[in-house]
C-alpha positions, 0 to 999 in steps of 0.5 A, spaced: 543 484 452 538 480 455 542 479 462 543 486 462 535 488 462 534 483 467 539 486 472 536 493 471 529 490 472 531 486 478 534 493 481 528 497 480 524 492 484 521 495 490 524 493 497 520 494 503 522 495 510 521 489 515 515 493 518 512 494 511 513 487 509 509 485 515 503 488 513 497 484 511 495 486 504 488 486 502 484 485 508 480 490 512 482 491 519 489 489 518 494 493 522 499 498 519 505 500 523 508 506 527 512 508 521 506 510 517 505 517 516 498 519 514 496 523 508 490 525 504 483 522 504 478 521 499 472 518 497 471 513 491 464 510 489 464 502 489 458 499 487 452 503 490 456 506 496 462 511 498 468 508 501 474 512 504 481 511 501 487 514 506 494 515 503 500 513 507 507 513 506 513 509 510 518 514 513 523 508 513 523 505 506 518 511 503 513 506 500 507 509 498 500 505 501 493 506 501 488 503 506 481 502 503 476 502 508 470 498 505 465 495 510 462 491 505 468 488 502 473 484 507 478 484 502 479 491 502 485 494 506 492 495 505 495 496 498 502 498 495 501 504 490 508 506 489 514 510 492 
C-alpha cells in the first residue's frame, strides 16, 4: 500500500521542460525563456513599498510562473506557482 502511494506521489511531481528547468529562481534580473507567455500584472505590498508581480505560463510544458520585481530584494524574481 505504501509503495502505491509513493508511486502516485512520484507521478504527480511536475516535470519542467529543459527551458523552464534552466531558469534561475529567486534572483532578480534572471532571464526567463522565449516560450514564456506573459499574463496579468498585479502590485503587492512588501514592507513599506509596492512591488510588481507578473504571471507567466510556459507554452511548452504548461508550468505557471510568477516574476516578482522588487528592486530592494535581490532574492525576488522567478518562482513556480503550479500548472
